[in-house]
All heavy atoms as a GROMACS GRO file, in nm:
protein
  601
    1MET      N    1   3.347   9.793   9.950
    1MET     CA    2   3.290   9.773   9.818
    1MET      C    3   3.266   9.623   9.798
    1MET      O    4   3.353   9.542   9.825
    1MET     CB    5   3.389   9.828   9.713
    1MET     CG    6   3.338   9.819   9.574
    1MET     SD    7   3.449   9.887   9.448
    1MET     CE    8   3.425  10.060   9.468
    2THR      N    9   3.149   9.586   9.747
    2THR     CA   10   3.116   9.445   9.724
    2THR      C   11   3.179   9.396   9.593
    2THR      O   12   3.224   9.477   9.510
    2THR     CB   13   2.964   9.424   9.715
    2THR    OG1   14   2.916   9.488   9.597
    2THR    CG2   15   2.892   9.478   9.837
    3ILE      N   16   3.180   9.268   9.575
    3ILE     CA   17   3.234   9.208   9.452
    3ILE      C   18   3.155   9.258   9.331
    3ILE      O   19   3.212   9.292   9.227
    3ILE     CB   20   3.232   9.054   9.460
    3ILE    CG1   21   3.332   9.007   9.564
    3ILE    CG2   22   3.260   8.992   9.324
    3ILE    CD1   23   3.331   8.858   9.588
    4GLU      N   24   3.022   9.263   9.345
    4GLU     CA   25   2.939   9.310   9.235
    4GLU      C   26   2.976   9.452   9.194
    4GLU      O   27   2.985   9.484   9.074
    4GLU     CB   28   2.790   9.303   9.272
    4GLU     CG   29   2.735   9.164   9.283
    4GLU     CD   30   2.755   9.102   9.422
    4GLU    OE1   31   2.815   9.171   9.510
    4GLU    OE2   32   2.714   8.989   9.443
    5GLU      N   33   2.998   9.538   9.293
    5GLU     CA   34   3.036   9.676   9.263
    5GLU      C   35   3.172   9.684   9.195
    5GLU      O   36   3.189   9.762   9.101
    5GLU     CB   37   3.035   9.759   9.392
    5GLU     CG   38   2.897   9.779   9.450
    5GLU     CD   39   2.899   9.836   9.592
    5GLU    OE1   40   3.001   9.819   9.663
    5GLU    OE2   41   2.800   9.897   9.631
    6MET      N   42   3.266   9.601   9.239
    6MET     CA   43   3.399   9.602   9.177
    6MET      C   44   3.392   9.553   9.033
    6MET      O   45   3.455   9.610   8.943
    6MET     CB   46   3.496   9.515   9.259
    6MET     CG   47   3.533   9.576   9.392
    6MET     SD   48   3.662   9.484   9.481
    6MET     CE   49   3.574   9.340   9.533
    7VAL      N   50   3.312   9.449   9.010
    7VAL     CA   51   3.298   9.397   8.874
    7VAL      C   52   3.233   9.502   8.784
    7VAL      O   53   3.279   9.526   8.672
    7VAL     CB   54   3.216   9.265   8.874
    7VAL    CG1   55   3.177   9.225   8.732
    7VAL    CG2   56   3.293   9.154   8.943
    8LEU      N   57   3.127   9.565   8.832
    8LEU     CA   58   3.060   9.668   8.752
    8LEU      C   59   3.154   9.785   8.720
    8LEU      O   60   3.153   9.838   8.610
    8LEU     CB   61   2.936   9.720   8.825
    8LEU     CG   62   2.815   9.628   8.820
    8LEU    CD1   63   2.703   9.683   8.908
    8LEU    CD2   64   2.766   9.614   8.677
    9GLU      N   65   3.234   9.824   8.818
    9GLU     CA   66   3.328   9.934   8.796
    9GLU      C   67   3.426   9.900   8.684
    9GLU      O   68   3.451   9.980   8.594
    9GLU     CB   69   3.403   9.963   8.926
    9GLU     CG   70   3.498  10.079   8.919
    9GLU     CD   71   3.566  10.102   9.052
    9GLU    OE1   72   3.494  10.126   9.152
    9GLU    OE2   73   3.691  10.096   9.056
   10LYS      N   74   3.479   9.779   8.687
   10LYS     CA   75   3.574   9.737   8.584
   10LYS      C   76   3.504   9.715   8.450
   10LYS      O   77   3.558   9.744   8.344
   10LYS     CB   78   3.646   9.612   8.628
   10LYS     CG   79   3.729   9.635   8.754
   10LYS     CD   80   3.842   9.541   8.765
   10LYS     CE   81   3.920   9.565   8.892
   10LYS     NZ   82   4.013   9.674   8.881
   11LEU      N   83   3.381   9.664   8.455
   11LEU     CA   84   3.305   9.638   8.333
   11LEU      C   85   3.275   9.768   8.258
   11LEU      O   86   3.280   9.771   8.134
   11LEU     CB   87   3.174   9.566   8.369
   11LEU     CG   88   3.087   9.519   8.254
   11LEU    CD1   89   3.160   9.413   8.172
   11LEU    CD2   90   2.956   9.465   8.306
   12ARG      N   91   3.245   9.872   8.329
   12ARG     CA   92   3.214  10.001   8.266
   12ARG      C   93   3.330  10.055   8.184
   12ARG      O   94   3.309  10.130   8.088
   12ARG     CB   95   3.173  10.102   8.373
   12ARG     CG   96   3.036  10.075   8.429
   12ARG     CD   97   2.990  10.185   8.524
   12ARG     NE   98   2.862  10.150   8.580
   12ARG     CZ   99   2.841  10.118   8.708
   12ARG    NH1  100   2.940  10.120   8.794
   12ARG    NH2  101   2.721  10.087   8.750
   13ASP      N  102   3.453  10.018   8.217
   13ASP     CA  103   3.571  10.068   8.145
   13ASP      C  104   3.600   9.989   8.018
   13ASP      O  105   3.686  10.029   7.940
   13ASP     CB  106   3.694  10.062   8.237
   13ASP     CG  107   3.683  10.158   8.354
   13ASP    OD1  108   3.610  10.259   8.341
   13ASP    OD2  109   3.747  10.133   8.458
   14LEU      N  110   3.531   9.878   7.996
   14LEU     CA  111   3.560   9.794   7.880
   14LEU      C  112   3.487   9.843   7.755
   14LEU      O  113   3.376   9.898   7.766
   14LEU     CB  114   3.516   9.650   7.908
   14LEU     CG  115   3.594   9.573   8.014
   14LEU    CD1  116   3.529   9.437   8.035
   14LEU    CD2  117   3.739   9.558   7.975
   15PRO      N  118   3.544   9.818   7.638
   15PRO     CA  119   3.472   9.847   7.514
   15PRO      C  120   3.357   9.747   7.497
   15PRO      O  121   3.354   9.641   7.559
   15PRO     CB  122   3.578   9.829   7.405
   15PRO     CG  123   3.687   9.750   7.467
   15PRO     CD  124   3.680   9.771   7.614
   16ALA      N  125   3.262   9.780   7.409
   16ALA     CA  126   3.140   9.700   7.392
   16ALA      C  127   3.169   9.555   7.356
   16ALA      O  128   3.102   9.464   7.408
   16ALA     CB  129   3.051   9.763   7.285
   17ASP      N  130   3.268   9.529   7.269
   17ASP     CA  131   3.296   9.391   7.229
   17ASP      C  132   3.348   9.309   7.347
   17ASP      O  133   3.316   9.192   7.362
   17ASP     CB  134   3.392   9.386   7.111
   17ASP     CG  135   3.528   9.448   7.140
   17ASP    OD1  136   3.532   9.550   7.213
   17ASP    OD2  137   3.629   9.397   7.091
   18LYS      N  138   3.425   9.372   7.435
   18LYS     CA  139   3.474   9.300   7.554
   18LYS      C  140   3.362   9.277   7.655
   18LYS      O  141   3.359   9.175   7.723
   18LYS     CB  142   3.588   9.378   7.621
   18LYS     CG  143   3.708   9.402   7.533
   18LYS     CD  144   3.785   9.276   7.512
   18LYS     CE  145   3.911   9.308   7.431
   18LYS     NZ  146   3.985   9.191   7.397
   19LYS      N  147   3.269   9.370   7.662
   19LYS     CA  148   3.154   9.352   7.750
   19LYS      C  149   3.072   9.231   7.706
   19LYS      O  150   3.022   9.154   7.788
   19LYS     CB  151   3.066   9.476   7.751
   19LYS     CG  152   3.127   9.593   7.824
   19LYS     CD  153   3.037   9.715   7.816
   19LYS     CE  154   3.104   9.833   7.884
   19LYS     NZ  155   3.022   9.956   7.876
   20GLN      N  156   3.060   9.213   7.573
   20GLN     CA  157   2.987   9.099   7.519
   20GLN      C  158   3.055   8.968   7.559
   20GLN      O  159   2.990   8.871   7.597
   20GLN     CB  160   2.976   9.109   7.367
   20GLN     CG  161   2.899   8.995   7.303
   20GLN     CD  162   2.754   8.992   7.346
   20GLN    OE1  163   2.690   9.095   7.363
   20GLN    NE2  164   2.700   8.873   7.365
   21VAL      N  165   3.188   8.966   7.555
   21VAL     CA  166   3.264   8.847   7.595
   21VAL      C  167   3.239   8.817   7.742
   21VAL      O  168   3.218   8.701   7.781
   21VAL     CB  169   3.415   8.866   7.567
   21VAL    CG1  170   3.496   8.754   7.627
   21VAL    CG2  171   3.440   8.879   7.418
   22VAL      N  172   3.238   8.921   7.825
   22VAL     CA  173   3.212   8.902   7.969
   22VAL      C  174   3.072   8.847   7.990
   22VAL      O  175   3.052   8.754   8.069
   22VAL     CB  176   3.232   9.035   8.046
   22VAL    CG1  177   3.185   9.022   8.190
   22VAL    CG2  178   3.377   9.079   8.040
   23LEU      N  179   2.975   8.900   7.917
   23LEU     CA  180   2.837   8.852   7.930
   23LEU      C  181   2.827   8.704   7.893
   23LEU      O  182   2.765   8.625   7.965
   23LEU     CB  183   2.745   8.935   7.841
   23LEU     CG  184   2.599   8.890   7.837
   23LEU    CD1  185   2.535   8.897   7.975
   23LEU    CD2  186   2.522   8.974   7.737
   24GLU      N  187   2.889   8.666   7.782
   24GLU     CA  188   2.887   8.526   7.741
   24GLU      C  189   2.953   8.436   7.844
   24GLU      O  190   2.906   8.326   7.872
   24GLU     CB  191   2.955   8.511   7.605
   24GLU     CG  192   2.874   8.574   7.493
   24GLU     CD  193   2.951   8.586   7.362
   24GLU    OE1  194   3.067   8.539   7.355
   24GLU    OE2  195   2.895   8.642   7.267
   25PHE      N  196   3.063   8.484   7.903
   25PHE     CA  197   3.131   8.407   8.007
   25PHE      C  198   3.040   8.387   8.128
   25PHE      O  199   3.027   8.276   8.180
   25PHE     CB  200   3.261   8.476   8.049
   25PHE     CG  201   3.327   8.412   8.167
   25PHE    CD1  202   3.396   8.292   8.152
   25PHE    CD2  203   3.319   8.468   8.292
   25PHE    CE1  204   3.456   8.231   8.260
   25PHE    CE2  205   3.379   8.407   8.401
   25PHE     CZ  206   3.448   8.289   8.385
   26VAL      N  207   2.976   8.495   8.172
   26VAL     CA  208   2.888   8.486   8.289
   26VAL      C  209   2.772   8.390   8.262
   26VAL      O  210   2.736   8.308   8.347
   26VAL     CB  211   2.837   8.626   8.329
   26VAL    CG1  212   2.729   8.617   8.435
   26VAL    CG2  213   2.952   8.712   8.378
   27GLU      N  214   2.716   8.398   8.142
   27GLU     CA  215   2.606   8.307   8.107
   27GLU      C  216   2.652   8.162   8.106
   27GLU      O  217   2.580   8.073   8.151
   27GLU     CB  218   2.546   8.346   7.973
   27GLU     CG  219   2.465   8.474   7.981
   27GLU     CD  220   2.415   8.523   7.846
   27GLU    OE1  221   2.465   8.476   7.741
   27GLU    OE2  222   2.326   8.609   7.846
   28SER      N  223   2.773   8.137   8.056
   28SER     CA  224   2.823   7.999   8.055
   28SER      C  225   2.848   7.949   8.197
   28SER      O  226   2.824   7.834   8.227
   28SER     CB  227   2.951   7.988   7.972
   28SER     OG  228   3.061   8.046   8.038
   29ARG      N  229   2.895   8.036   8.284
   29ARG     CA  230   2.919   7.996   8.424
   29ARG      C  231   2.787   7.966   8.493
   29ARG      O  232   2.778   7.874   8.574
   29ARG     CB  233   2.994   8.107   8.501
   29ARG     CG  234   3.130   8.141   8.447
   29ARG     CD  235   3.221   8.023   8.435
   29ARG     NE  236   3.245   7.968   8.566
   29ARG     CZ  237   3.307   7.855   8.589
   29ARG    NH1  238   3.351   7.783   8.490
   29ARG    NH2  239   3.325   7.812   8.711
   30LYS      N  240   2.685   8.043   8.462
   30LYS     CA  241   2.554   8.020   8.524
   30LYS      C  242   2.501   7.883   8.485
   30LYS      O  243   2.449   7.810   8.568
   30LYS     CB  244   2.457   8.130   8.480
   30LYS     CG  245   2.322   8.118   8.545
   30LYS     CD  246   2.232   8.232   8.503
   30LYS     CE  247   2.095   8.214   8.567
   30LYS     NZ  248   2.001   8.315   8.525
   31THR      N  249   2.515   7.847   8.358
   31THR     CA  250   2.469   7.717   8.311
   31THR      C  251   2.546   7.604   8.378
   31THR      O  252   2.488   7.506   8.421
   31THR     CB  253   2.487   7.707   8.158
   31THR    OG1  254   2.413   7.813   8.098
   31THR    CG2  255   2.437   7.574   8.105
   32GLU      N  256   2.677   7.620   8.392
   32GLU     CA  257   2.760   7.517   8.455
   32GLU      C  258   2.726   7.498   8.602
   32GLU      O  259   2.737   7.390   8.655
   32GLU     CB  260   2.907   7.552   8.442
   32GLU     CG  261   2.961   7.539   8.302
   32GLU     CD  262   3.106   7.585   8.292
   32GLU    OE1  263   3.171   7.602   8.396
   32GLU    OE2  264   3.151   7.604   8.180
   33SER      N  265   2.683   7.604   8.669
   33SER     CA  266   2.656   7.594   8.812
   33SER      C  267   2.521   7.532   8.843
   33SER      O  268   2.486   7.514   8.958
   33SER     CB  269   2.666   7.733   8.877
   33SER     OG  270   2.559   7.815   8.834
   34GLY      N  271   2.445   7.501   8.738
   34GLY     CA  272   2.316   7.436   8.761
   34GLY      C  273   2.201   7.532   8.770
   34GLY      O  274   2.088   7.491   8.792
   35ASP      N  275   2.224   7.661   8.755
   35ASP     CA  276   2.116   7.758   8.761
   35ASP      C  277   2.041   7.768   8.629
   35ASP      O  278   1.939   7.834   8.621
   35ASP     CB  279   2.170   7.896   8.799
   35ASP     CG  280   2.227   7.898   8.939
   35ASP    OD1  281   2.187   7.816   9.022
   35ASP    OD2  282   2.313   7.982   8.963
   36GLY      N  283   2.093   7.704   8.526
   36GLY     CA  284   2.029   7.710   8.395
   36GLY      C  285   1.919   7.606   8.385
   36GLY      O  286   1.861   7.562   8.484
   37LYS      N  287   1.891   7.564   8.265
   37LYS     CA  288   1.788   7.465   8.240
   37LYS      C  289   1.825   7.333   8.306
   37LYS      O  290   1.937   7.287   8.293
   37LYS     CB  291   1.774   7.446   8.089
   37LYS     CG  292   1.665   7.353   8.048
   37LYS     CD  293   1.656   7.342   7.897
   37LYS     CE  294   1.550   7.243   7.857
   37LYS     NZ  295   1.544   7.226   7.712
   38PRO      N  296   1.734   7.274   8.379
   38PRO     CA  297   1.766   7.147   8.446
   38PRO      C  298   1.792   7.036   8.345
   38PRO      O  299   1.730   7.031   8.239
   38PRO     CB  300   1.643   7.117   8.530
   38PRO     CG  301   1.534   7.198   8.471
   38PRO     CD  302   1.598   7.316   8.403
   39LEU      N  303   1.884   6.949   8.378
   39LEU     CA  304   1.916   6.836   8.293
   39LEU      C  305   1.809   6.728   8.308
   39LEU      O  306   1.752   6.711   8.416
   39LEU     CB  307   2.052   6.778   8.331
   39LEU     CG  308   2.170   6.873   8.314
   39LEU    CD1  309   2.298   6.806   8.364
   39LEU    CD2  310   2.186   6.914   8.170
   40ARG      N  311   1.784   6.655   8.201
   40ARG     CA  312   1.689   6.545   8.207
   40ARG      C  313   1.766   6.415   8.216
   40ARG      O  314   1.875   6.402   8.162
   40ARG     CB  315   1.601   6.545   8.082
   40ARG     CG  316   1.508   6.664   8.077
   40ARG     CD  317   1.429   6.669   7.949
   40ARG     NE  318   1.348   6.550   7.932
   40ARG     CZ  319   1.275   6.527   7.824
   40ARG    NH1  320   1.274   6.614   7.726
   40ARG    NH2  321   1.204   6.417   7.814
   41SER      N  322   1.707   6.319   8.282
   41SER     CA  323   1.770   6.188   8.290
   41SER      C  324   1.759   6.119   8.154
   41SER      O  325   1.679   6.159   8.069
   41SER     CB  326   1.700   6.102   8.396
   41SER     OG  327   1.570   6.068   8.350
   42LEU      N  328   1.837   6.015   8.133
   42LEU     CA  329   1.827   5.940   8.008
   42LEU      C  330   1.687   5.883   7.990
   42LEU      O  331   1.633   5.882   7.880
   42LEU     CB  332   1.930   5.827   8.006
   42LEU     CG  333   2.074   5.870   7.985
   42LEU    CD1  334   2.166   5.749   7.992
   42LEU    CD2  335   2.090   5.941   7.853
   43ARG      N  336   1.630   5.839   8.098
   43ARG     CA  337   1.493   5.785   8.090
   43ARG      C  338   1.398   5.894   8.041
   43ARG      O  339   1.310   5.869   7.958
   43ARG     CB  340   1.448   5.734   8.226
   43ARG     CG  341   1.317   5.662   8.224
   43ARG     CD  342   1.288   5.600   8.356
   43ARG     NE  343   1.400   5.512   8.387
   43ARG     CZ  344   1.388   5.396   8.447
   43ARG    NH1  345   1.273   5.354   8.486
   43ARG    NH2  346   1.493   5.322   8.471
   44GLY      N  347   1.416   6.017   8.088
   44GLY     CA  348   1.334   6.128   8.043
   44GLY      C  349   1.359   6.163   7.897
   44GLY      O  350   1.267   6.201   7.825
   45LEU      N  351   1.483   6.150   7.852
   45LEU     CA  352   1.517   6.183   7.715
   45LEU      C  353   1.453   6.088   7.616
   45LEU      O  354   1.413   6.127   7.507
   45LEU     CB  355   1.670   6.183   7.696
   45LEU     CG  356   1.744   6.298   7.762
   45LEU    CD1  357   1.895   6.277   7.748
   45LEU    CD2  358   1.704   6.430   7.700
   46TRP      N  359   1.443   5.960   7.650
   46TRP     CA  360   1.387   5.865   7.554
   46TRP      C  361   1.240   5.833   7.584
   46TRP      O  362   1.180   5.750   7.517
   46TRP     CB  363   1.471   5.739   7.544
   46TRP     CG  364   1.475   5.648   7.663
   46TRP    CD1  365   1.370   5.591   7.725
   46TRP    CD2  366   1.591   5.603   7.732
   46TRP    NE1  367   1.412   5.513   7.829
   46TRP    CE2  368   1.547   5.518   7.835
   46TRP    CE3  369   1.726   5.624   7.716
   46TRP    CZ2  370   1.635   5.457   7.923
   46TRP    CZ3  371   1.813   5.562   7.804
   46TRP    CH2  372   1.767   5.480   7.905
   47ALA      N  373   1.179   5.901   7.678
   47ALA     CA  374   1.040   5.873   7.716
   47ALA      C  375   0.943   5.890   7.598
   47ALA      O  376   0.847   5.814   7.586
   47ALA     CB  377   0.998   5.963   7.831
   48ASP      N  378   0.969   5.986   7.513
   48ASP     CA  379   0.878   6.012   7.401
   48ASP      C  380   0.891   5.910   7.288
   48ASP      O  381   0.812   5.911   7.195
   48ASP     CB  382   0.905   6.151   7.343
   48ASP     CG  383   0.879   6.261   7.444
   48ASP    OD1  384   0.801   6.238   7.538
   48ASP    OD2  385   0.937   6.370   7.430
   49TYR      N  386   0.991   5.824   7.294
   49TYR     CA  387   1.017   5.729   7.186
   49TYR      C  388   0.968   5.588   7.217
   49TYR      O  389   0.987   5.497   7.137
   49TYR     CB  390   1.166   5.726   7.153
   49TYR     CG  391   1.216   5.858   7.104
   49TYR    CD1  392   1.287   5.942   7.188
   49TYR    CD2  393   1.189   5.901   6.975
   49TYR    CE1  394   1.332   6.066   7.144
   49TYR    CE2  395   1.233   6.024   6.930
   49TYR     CZ  396   1.304   6.106   7.014
   49TYR     OH  397   1.348   6.228   6.971
   50GLY      N  398   0.910   5.566   7.333
   50GLY     CA  399   0.856   5.436   7.368
   50GLY      C  400   0.964   5.332   7.394
   50GLY      O  401   0.940   5.212   7.376
   51ILE      N  402   1.082   5.375   7.435
   51ILE     CA  403   1.193   5.282   7.462
   51ILE      C  404   1.182   5.235   7.606
   51ILE      O  405   1.166   5.315   7.698
   51ILE     CB  406   1.329   5.351   7.438
   51ILE    CG1  407   1.342   5.392   7.292
   51ILE    CG2  408   1.443   5.262   7.482
   51ILE    CD1  409   1.463   5.478   7.263
   52GLU      N  410   1.192   5.106   7.625
   52GLU     CA  411   1.190   5.049   7.760
   52GLU      C  412   1.313   4.962   7.778
   52GLU      O  413   1.327   4.860   7.709
   52GLU     CB  414   1.062   4.967   7.780
   52GLU     CG  415   1.047   4.910   7.918
   52GLU     CD  416   1.034   5.017   8.026
   52GLU    OE1  417   0.973   5.122   8.001
   52GLU    OE2  418   1.086   4.994   8.137
   53ILE      N  419   1.403   5.000   7.864
   53ILE     CA  420   1.524   4.922   7.890
   53ILE      C  421   1.509   4.853   8.025
   53ILE      O  422   1.487   4.920   8.127
   53ILE     CB  423   1.649   5.011   7.887
   53ILE    CG1  424   1.665   5.072   7.749
   53ILE    CG2  425   1.773   4.932   7.926
   53ILE    CD1  426   1.782   5.164   7.734
   54THR      N  427   1.520   4.722   8.024
   54THR     CA  428   1.502   4.644   8.145
   54THR      C  429   1.638   4.610   8.206
   54THR      O  430   1.743   4.628   8.142
   54THR     CB  431   1.428   4.513   8.114
   54THR    OG1  432   1.512   4.433   8.029
   54THR    CG2  433   1.294   4.539   8.046
   55GLU      N  434   1.635   4.557   8.326
   55GLU     CA  435   1.756   4.510   8.392
   55GLU      C  436   1.823   4.400   8.310
   55GLU      O  437   1.945   4.393   8.300
   55GLU     CB  438   1.725   4.458   8.533
   55GLU     CG  439   1.686   4.566   8.631
   55GLU     CD  440   1.803   4.658   8.665
   55GLU    OE1  441   1.918   4.612   8.672
   55GLU    OE2  442   1.776   4.778   8.684
   56GLU      N  443   1.741   4.315   8.248
   56GLU     CA  444   1.794   4.207   8.164
   56GLU      C  445   1.866   4.264   8.042
   56GLU      O  446   1.970   4.213   8.001
   56GLU     CB  447   1.683   4.111   8.122
   56GLU     CG  448   1.730   3.996   8.036
   56GLU     CD  449   1.844   3.913   8.098
   56GLU    OE1  450   1.844   3.895   8.221
   56GLU    OE2  451   1.931   3.868   8.022
   57ASP      N  452   1.812   4.371   7.982
   57ASP     CA  453   1.879   4.435   7.869
   57ASP      C  454   2.017   4.487   7.910
   57ASP      O  455   2.115   4.472   7.837
   57ASP     CB  456   1.796   4.553   7.815
   57ASP     CG  457   1.664   4.510   7.754
   57ASP    OD1  458   1.656   4.396   7.702
   57ASP    OD2  459   1.568   4.591   7.759
   58ILE      N  460   2.023   4.545   8.026
   58ILE     CA  461   2.151   4.598   8.076
   58ILE      C  462   2.248   4.484   8.103
   58ILE      O  463   2.366   4.490   8.067
   58ILE     CB  464   2.128   4.684   8.202
   58ILE    CG1  465   2.047   4.808   8.164
   58ILE    CG2  466   2.260   4.722   8.267
   58ILE    CD1  467   1.997   4.889   8.282
   59ALA      N  468   2.199   4.377   8.166
   59ALA     CA  469   2.285   4.262   8.196
   59ALA      C  470   2.337   4.200   8.066
   59ALA      O  471   2.455   4.162   8.057
   59ALA     CB  472   2.207   4.159   8.278
   60GLU      N  473   2.254   4.189   7.964
   60GLU     CA  474   2.296   4.133   7.836
   60GLU      C  475   2.403   4.221   7.770
   60GLU      O  476   2.502   4.170   7.718
   60GLU     CB  477   2.176   4.119   7.743
   60GLU     CG  478   2.210   4.058   7.608
   60GLU     CD  479   2.089   4.047   7.518
   60GLU    OE1  480   1.975   4.059   7.566
   60GLU    OE2  481   2.110   4.026   7.397
   61ALA      N  482   2.384   4.352   7.776
   61ALA     CA  483   2.483   4.444   7.719
   61ALA      C  484   2.617   4.430   7.791
   61ALA      O  485   2.724   4.430   7.728
   61ALA     CB  486   2.433   4.587   7.727
   62ARG      N  487   2.612   4.412   7.922
   62ARG     CA  488   2.736   4.392   8.000
   62ARG      C  489   2.804   4.262   7.960
   62ARG      O  490   2.926   4.257   7.945
   62ARG     CB  491   2.705   4.392   8.149
   62ARG     CG  492   2.677   4.528   8.204
   62ARG     CD  493   2.654   4.522   8.354
   62ARG     NE  494   2.628   4.654   8.405
   62ARG     CZ  495   2.545   4.680   8.504
   62ARG    NH1  496   2.481   4.582   8.565
   62ARG    NH2  497   2.527   4.804   8.544
   63ARG      N  498   2.725   4.156   7.945
   63ARG     CA  499   2.784   4.027   7.905
   63ARG      C  500   2.850   4.038   7.768
   63ARG      O  501   2.960   3.988   7.747
   63ARG     CB  502   2.678   3.918   7.904
   63ARG     CG  503   2.638   3.869   8.042
   63ARG     CD  504   2.550   3.744   8.035
   63ARG     NE  505   2.423   3.766   7.965
   63ARG     CZ  506   2.311   3.809   8.022
   63ARG    NH1  507   2.309   3.835   8.151
   63ARG    NH2  508   2.201   3.824   7.950
   64GLU      N  509   2.784   4.105   7.675
   64GLU     CA  510   2.842   4.123   7.541
   64GLU      C  511   2.969   4.206   7.547
   64GLU      O  512   3.068   4.175   7.480
   64GLU     CB  513   2.741   4.193   7.449
   64GLU     CG  514   2.625   4.106   7.409
   64GLU     CD  515   2.520   4.184   7.328
   64GLU    OE1  516   2.548   4.300   7.290
   64GLU    OE2  517   2.412   4.128   7.306
   65MET      N  518   2.967   4.310   7.627
   65MET     CA  519   3.081   4.400   7.635
   65MET      C  520   3.202   4.334   7.700
   65MET      O  521   3.314   4.348   7.654
   65MET     CB  522   3.040   4.523   7.718
   65MET     CG  523   3.094   4.651   7.667
   65MET     SD  524   3.026   4.798   7.749
   65MET     CE  525   3.004   4.755   7.917
   66TRP      N  526   3.178   4.261   7.808
   66TRP     CA  527   3.287   4.204   7.885
   66TRP      C  528   3.315   4.058   7.853
   66TRP      O  529   3.407   3.999   7.908
   66TRP     CB  530   3.259   4.220   8.035
   66TRP     CG  531   3.259   4.363   8.077
   66TRP    CD1  532   3.150   4.441   8.101
   66TRP    CD2  533   3.372   4.445   8.099
   66TRP    NE1  534   3.188   4.566   8.136
   66TRP    CE2  535   3.325   4.572   8.136
   66TRP    CE3  536   3.510   4.425   8.091
   66TRP    CZ2  537   3.409   4.678   8.165
   66TRP    CZ3  538   3.594   4.531   8.120
   66TRP    CH2  539   3.544   4.656   8.156
   67GLY      N  540   3.236   3.998   7.765
   67GLY     CA  541   3.248   3.856   7.736
   67GLY      C  542   3.385   3.812   7.688
   67GLY      O  543   3.433   3.706   7.727
   68ASN      N  544   3.450   3.890   7.606
   68ASN     CA  545   3.582   3.852   7.551
   68ASN      C  546   3.696   3.923   7.621
   68ASN      O  547   3.810   3.917   7.574
   68ASN     CB  548   3.587   3.882   7.400
   68ASN     CG  549   3.489   3.797   7.326
   68ASN    OD1  550   3.466   3.682   7.360
   68ASN    ND2  551   3.427   3.854   7.223
   69PHE      N  552   3.667   3.987   7.732
   69PHE     CA  553   3.772   4.057   7.804
   69PHE      C  554   3.866   3.955   7.870
   69PHE      O  555   3.819   3.862   7.936
   69PHE     CB  556   3.709   4.147   7.912
   69PHE     CG  557   3.804   4.246   7.971
   69PHE    CD1  558   3.838   4.361   7.901
   69PHE    CD2  559   3.860   4.225   8.096
   69PHE    CE1  560   3.924   4.453   7.955
   69PHE    CE2  561   3.947   4.316   8.151
   69PHE     CZ  562   3.979   4.431   8.080
   70PRO      N  563   3.996   3.968   7.851
   70PRO     CA  564   4.088   3.869   7.909
   70PRO      C  565   4.081   3.869   8.063
   70PRO      O  566   4.083   3.974   8.126
   70PRO     CB  567   4.226   3.914   7.862
   70PRO     CG  568   4.210   4.047   7.800
   70PRO     CD  569   4.065   4.073   7.779
   71ARG      N  570   4.069   3.752   8.119
   71ARG     CA  571   4.056   3.738   8.263
   71ARG      C  572   4.192   3.721   8.334
   71ARG      O  573   4.209   3.769   8.442
   71ARG     CB  574   3.969   3.617   8.298
   71ARG     CG  575   3.832   3.622   8.238
   71ARG     CD  576   3.740   3.707   8.318
   71ARG     NE  577   3.612   3.709   8.249
   71ARG     CZ  578   3.519   3.797   8.274
   71ARG    NH1  579   3.538   3.887   8.363
   71ARG    NH2  580   3.406   3.795   8.209
   72ASP      N  581   4.287   3.646   8.273
   72ASP     CA  582   4.416   3.625   8.340
   72ASP      C  583   4.518   3.727   8.290
   72ASP      O  584   4.542   3.736   8.172
   72ASP     CB  585   4.476   3.487   8.314
   72ASP     CG  586   4.381   3.385   8.260
   72ASP    OD1  587   4.265   3.387   8.301
   72ASP    OD2  588   4.426   3.304   8.180
   73ILE      N  589   4.570   3.794   8.383
   73ILE     CA  590   4.677   3.888   8.353
   73ILE      C  591   4.803   3.834   8.418
   73ILE      O  592   4.811   3.819   8.539
   73ILE     CB  593   4.644   4.029   8.405
   73ILE    CG1  594   4.520   4.081   8.335
   73ILE    CG2  595   4.762   4.122   8.381
   73ILE    CD1  596   4.471   4.216   8.385
   74ALA      N  597   4.899   3.795   8.334
   74ALA     CA  598   5.020   3.733   8.388
   74ALA      C  599   5.132   3.831   8.403
   74ALA      O  600   5.141   3.934   8.354
   74ALA     CB  601   5.064   3.621   8.294
   0.00000   0.00000   0.00000
C-alpha cells in the first residue's frame, strides 16, 4: 500500500471538520515547500514604485547603522 492510499484510508474515517483541518494543513505544507506562488525579490516588490537603491545608498545605511557601535570590547 502506498503512502497516498494509507492517508486516504485514514482520511475517509474522519468527520468533515477534521478533513477540513487536514486540507488546510496540506495546503500550508505545499506553500512552504515552494510549490505555491513564487516569491518575488525585494527589487521586484518595489519595481512599481520607481524606487532605485544604489550601492552607495546601502553603504550609507551601513555607516549610519554601525557608526556608533562600540569597537573596543574589554
